[in-house]
GUTORSE-946137 format. One line per field, with one value per residue (C-alpha): residue number from 1; residue in one letter; x, y, z. Coordinates in Angstrom, 2 decimals, always signed. Example, Ala and Ser with C-alpha at 12.3 -4.5 7.8 and 13.67 -1.06 7.14 Angstrom:
BEGIN
nr	1  2
rest	a  s
x	+12.30  +13.67
y	-4.50  -1.06
z	+7.80  +7.14
% end
This chain:
BEGIN
nr	1  2  3  4  5  6  7  8  9  10  11  12  13  14  15  16  17  18  19  20  21  22  23  24  25  26  27  28  29  30  31  32  33  34  35  36  37  38  39  40  41  42  43  44  45  46  47  48  49  50  51  52  53  54  55  56  57  58  59  60  61  62  63  64  65  66  67  68  69  70  71  72  73  74  75  76  77  78  79  80  81  82  83  84  85  86  87  88  89  90  91  92  93  94  95  96  97  98  99  100  101  102  103  104  105  106  107  108  109  110  111  112  113  114  115  116  117  118  119  120  121  122  123  124  125  126  127  128  129  130  131  132  133
rest	x  x  x  x  x  x  x  x  x  x  x  x  x  x  x  x  x  x  x  x  x  x  x  x  x  x  x  x  x  x  x  x  x  x  x  x  x  x  x  x  x  x  x  x  x  x  x  x  x  x  x  x  x  x  x  x  x  x  x  x  x  x  x  x  x  x  x  x  x  x  x  x  x  x  x  x  x  x  x  x  x  x  x  x  x  x  x  x  x  x  x  x  x  x  x  x  x  x  x  x  x  x  x  x  x  x  x  x  x  x  x  x  x  x  x  x  x  x  x  x  x  x  x  x  x  x  x  x  x  x  x  x  x
x	+0.00  +2.82  +4.57  +1.42  +1.01  +4.66  +4.36  +1.13  +2.80  +5.83  +3.64  +1.51  +4.61  +6.08  +2.83  +2.70  +6.31  +5.89  +2.80  +4.62  +7.47  +5.07  +3.20  +6.43  +7.23  +9.32  +10.27  +12.01  +15.35  +15.13  +14.64  +17.43  +19.90  +18.97  +19.03  +22.44  +23.88  +22.28  +23.22  +26.29  +24.54  +25.61  +25.12  +21.39  +22.16  +23.33  +19.89  +19.21  +22.59  +23.24  +25.67  +28.32  +28.33  +30.30  +31.73  +33.33  +34.64  +37.18  +39.93  +38.83  +36.84  +36.10  +33.57  +33.08  +30.83  +28.14  +29.95  +33.13  +31.09  +29.40  +32.76  +34.29  +31.25  +31.16  +34.83  +34.18  +31.15  +33.04  +36.26  +34.43  +31.89  +28.85  +25.82  +23.06  +21.72  +19.24  +17.76  +17.89  +16.78  +15.68  +14.86  +14.76  +18.03  +16.41  +13.32  +13.76  +16.66  +16.55  +19.09  +19.14  +21.27  +21.68  +23.98  +25.69  +27.04  +30.11  +33.55  +32.76  +29.66  +29.58  +27.47  +26.03  +24.82  +22.97  +21.99  +19.22  +17.66  +14.37  +14.70  +12.26  +13.25  +12.72  +15.00  +18.74  +21.56  +24.11  +26.31  +27.18  +29.31  +30.39  +32.25  +33.43  +30.87
y	+0.00  +2.40  +1.66  +2.49  +5.77  +6.61  +5.90  +7.91  +10.84  +10.74  +10.46  +13.44  +15.53  +14.69  +15.70  +18.95  +19.90  +19.01  +21.23  +24.01  +23.87  +24.23  +27.11  +28.96  +29.41  +26.34  +26.51  +24.17  +24.69  +27.56  +26.23  +28.56  +26.51  +23.27  +24.98  +26.50  +23.05  +21.59  +24.39  +25.98  +29.38  +30.18  +33.93  +33.30  +32.51  +36.04  +37.37  +34.40  +34.43  +36.16  +39.11  +36.80  +33.13  +30.35  +27.97  +24.59  +23.00  +20.19  +22.61  +25.84  +27.12  +30.40  +33.18  +35.25  +38.06  +36.82  +37.98  +36.11  +33.06  +32.94  +33.08  +30.37  +28.13  +28.66  +27.67  +24.53  +23.47  +24.05  +22.33  +19.29  +19.07  +19.09  +18.19  +17.33  +17.80  +15.63  +16.62  +13.77  +15.29  +18.53  +19.62  +22.44  +23.77  +26.27  +28.49  +30.05  +27.99  +25.01  +22.58  +20.58  +17.59  +16.48  +14.74  +16.44  +14.32  +15.39  +13.91  +12.25  +12.18  +14.93  +15.36  +18.89  +20.58  +23.90  +25.99  +28.50  +31.06  +32.88  +36.65  +39.52  +39.54  +35.79  +32.77  +33.29  +30.79  +31.23  +28.18  +25.68  +22.64  +20.23  +17.07  +14.04  +11.32
z	+0.00  +0.87  -2.44  -4.36  -2.50  -3.11  -6.87  -7.03  -5.23  -7.53  -10.63  -9.62  -8.91  -12.32  -14.02  -12.02  -12.79  -16.45  -16.68  -14.83  -17.32  -20.21  -18.57  -17.70  -21.39  -22.03  -25.67  -28.02  -29.64  -32.10  -35.67  -36.87  -34.83  -36.58  -40.00  -39.26  -38.58  -41.69  -44.08  -42.48  -42.46  -38.90  -39.43  -38.92  -35.27  -34.48  -33.41  -31.11  -29.33  -26.04  -26.19  -24.66  -25.68  -24.05  -26.67  -25.97  -29.16  -29.47  -30.57  -28.91  -25.98  -24.28  -23.87  -27.01  -28.16  -30.51  -33.66  -32.69  -31.66  -35.07  -36.89  -34.68  -35.04  -38.81  -39.06  -37.01  -39.07  -42.31  -41.30  -39.88  -42.72  -40.42  -42.55  -40.14  -36.64  -34.75  -31.41  -28.89  -25.60  -24.00  -20.50  -17.99  -16.60  -14.21  -13.96  -17.43  -18.73  -21.05  -22.38  -25.57  -26.50  -30.06  -32.51  -35.43  -38.24  -40.17  -40.66  -37.30  -35.12  -32.50  -29.39  -29.23  -26.05  -26.17  -23.15  -23.89  -21.57  -21.92  -21.74  -22.20  -25.89  -26.31  -26.00  -26.44  -26.73  -23.95  -24.38  -27.10  -26.41  -29.14  -28.14  -30.06  -29.55
% end
């Protein structure tokens, strides 16, 4: 009986928190991000990037202004022949923060992590991490 009550309690909490996430403005990964990885047109990411973006790439990492981040990301996508991106998982990283995990296919498969935060102007990308899979 106690196990059933415990499972019921946990299930109700998961439903409540899931509904809360949707009501608080939880949004999916911006379609421009997926298109940028598929086409290499990274310049389209400029409006949806935070003023300062944290990049973690296999050969380079740091905090860059959005213009620098776009150039660095473009160079990476070009040099590694990234052709596709598939979203695998997404979730909440805080009250107005969301994370996305995907796979990019190029000369090798890469695991891609994106941290996005909702602001008054809409969602902005604050961090992009690309690791060898």
